[in-house]
C-alpha positions, 0 to 999 in steps of 0.5 A: 442571513447572508452573512450567516451563510458565508460564515457557514460556507467558510467554515465548511471549506475550512473543515474539508481542508483539514481532512487533507492535512491530517493525511498521514505522511510516509515518514514511518517508512525508510524510503532510502531502503528497498527490501524484497520478500517472497511469500504467500498472499494472506489477504488484500484489502481493498479499502480506502484510504489505502489498500493493504497486502498481507504477505506471509513470508517464511522466516527462520522456520516460522510464517511471519505476516507483513503488512504492506500499505498500497495506494488508494483503490481509486488511483490503483483502479486507474492503473488497472488493479482491482479488488482481485489483483492479489488473491489469497494463496497467490505466491508473489514477490514484493518490494517494498520501503520497510518500516523504520522501526523494524516491524514487518511492514512497509510501502508497496513499491512493486510485485511479480506474481508467480506467473511473471505478471508485474505489478507496480514498479518492480526492480528491473533486476528481478529474476523471471520465475 
């Protein structure tokens, strides 16, 4: 019986490690580039394993929605964020590492809200509005 419990415990530990190993990498983002976009928050998804910011950006007379991936709610909460950090209708300037495939999306780096509030790691050369 003890041997079976040891085997079951080892199997459980192996399975738990697979979840960490299966976590995606950031290889889809071009971390050598940063883009800065100004737009309107459509939605902020405070979800695990990563948050998502949907940002409407005017482009060539159209509104293009950018999907911007952020860190986990757990990590962001420790930095002072919460589910209401971004609200629909907020005007923000966001810096991101863009997707390598050119689609409208990226990995969140930093932002400045219309009132000047800085979130994340916005570049130092942002113009205050």
